C-alpha positions, 0 to 999 in steps of 0.5 A, a space after each residue: 500500500 503506498 504512503 499517503 501524502 501526510 505519511 511521506 511528509 513525516 518520513 521526510 521531516 521526522 528527524 528531531 529528538 521528539 517526533 509526534 503524530 497527533 490527530 483523528 482515529 483511523 487517520 493513518 498515524 500508527 500504520 506508518 510506524 510499522 515502517 518507522 520502527 524497524 528503520 529507527 531500530 536498525 539505525 542505532 542497533 550497534 550504539 549504546 543505550 536501550 530500545 524501549 516501546 511504551 504504551 498505555 499497557 503491555 496488552 495494548 502494546 501487544 495488540 497495537 504494535 507487536 502483532 501488526 509488526 509480526 503480521 508484516 515481518 514474521 515472528 522470527 523478526 518480531 517476537 511476542 512480549 515475554 514475561 520479563 517485558 522484553 521482545 526481540 525486534 529486528 535483532 534488537 532486545 526491546 523493553 515493552 512496558 505499560 506507561 499508565 503507572 510509573 511503577 511499570 517502568 522501573 526496569 528502565 529507571 536510570 538507564 540511557 535510552 537510544 530509541 523509544 517508541 510511544 503508543 497512545 501517549 496521551 494516556 500515559 502517566 505524566 511522571 513516566 513521560 517526565 522520566 523519559 525526557 532525562 533518559 533520552 540522553 544520547 546525541 542520537 536518541 530519538 522518540 517517535 510517538 502517536 496520540 489522539 487529542 484530548 482536552 486542550 490543557 492536557 500536559 502532553 499538549 503543553 509539551 508539544 506547544 513548548 520550544 523543545 526539539 519537536 516535529 509534530 504532525 496533525 492528522 484529520 480522518 480525511 488524511 487517510 484516503 484508504 478508508 472506505 468513503 461510506 464508512 467515513 461519511 457515516 462516522 461524520 454523521 454519527 459524530 456531527 454536532 458533538 465535541 467528539 466530531 472535533 476530536 475523532 474526525 478533525 483531530 483537534 484538542 477539544 474538551 469533551 467531559 463536563 463542559 458547559 461553556 465549550 468556547 471558554 473551556 477550549 480557550 480560557 486565555 482568549 477570554 482574559 485580558 493581558 495583565 497591565 504589569 506597569 500598574 500592578 500594586 500588589 499580587 495575592 495568591 489563593 490556594 484551593 485544596 482538593 478533596 479525594 480524587 480532585 486537584 489542588 489549584 493556585 490562582 494569582 490575582 493582581 490588584 491595580 492602582 485604580 482598584 481593579 482586580 484581575 487573575 493573572 496566573 493559575 495552575 491546577 495539579 490533579 492527584 491522579 497524575 502523581 504515583 503516590 498522590 500529592 502529600 504536604 511536601 509535594 504540594 509545598 514544592 509545587 506551590 513554590 514553583 508556582 510562586 517562582 513563576 509569578 515572581 519571574 513574570 509579575 514580581 513578588 506576591 504580597 500574600 497567600 491565602 489558603 482554606 483554613 479547613 486544611 490546616 496541615 497542608 496550609 501550615 506546611 506550605 507556610 513553613 516552606 515559604 
């Protein structure tokens, strides 16, 4: 099957440290990687470092990556994932690990990685991705990954939008001309009028769960005026401690010399994104990072206020400050 125009663009341009394909389901993102993976592995097979394949779970890796590769190249070149979480791909031992929990990748903690392939990256535990950044430490280290967009403030989108060495390609369902026309048209009709049309058809980052004000949820910064730094008289920070399963929020609010008030920076940390949750020590570290960012952009805050019902967390932050 010939490559699509979008797939050829990736082959020509994906020579960065991070190479990512994001977009709609069934748009041809993963199919291309069945050719990219052997190419990448063979190129660095004699170099130092580990070869790693990460996915949501080991089971999804077997289904999404290993079995399609076996169908194309045979089981002599691509073995099943063994009980020690390794498989041999194109003459190279590869660690195949689930990335939904940081404990699942302890086998590669501290190791140097020369090549990593990532499947369903948006479903990973954030700490796994953070660990991976420091492991790709060779001049020739590279990452290829695919993902389906989720909500616009997702941590992986923040990384994609950063100034790191990233080549990112976006796909919509029409970028895959091999799909049956009737199937595509029916899918568009089934998702029409819903936020899932933007995600699964257009491949856009779209907030889908629990949104009432969709335009605001997708682009909150577009509804906030830029801060007038020259006329800020003070900055106060509010801390909202989350309950079970929720997140902790920090909001910095500027007060101007004419009496106006305006939120100028906010940050939310979800407990589910951290392996052991967020205890008082970690929360204090996260708050210090937030304060440092406020200082860099707007100057030193005047006060910080927290919910008095959570005295232990509040006193811990106060002590660190």
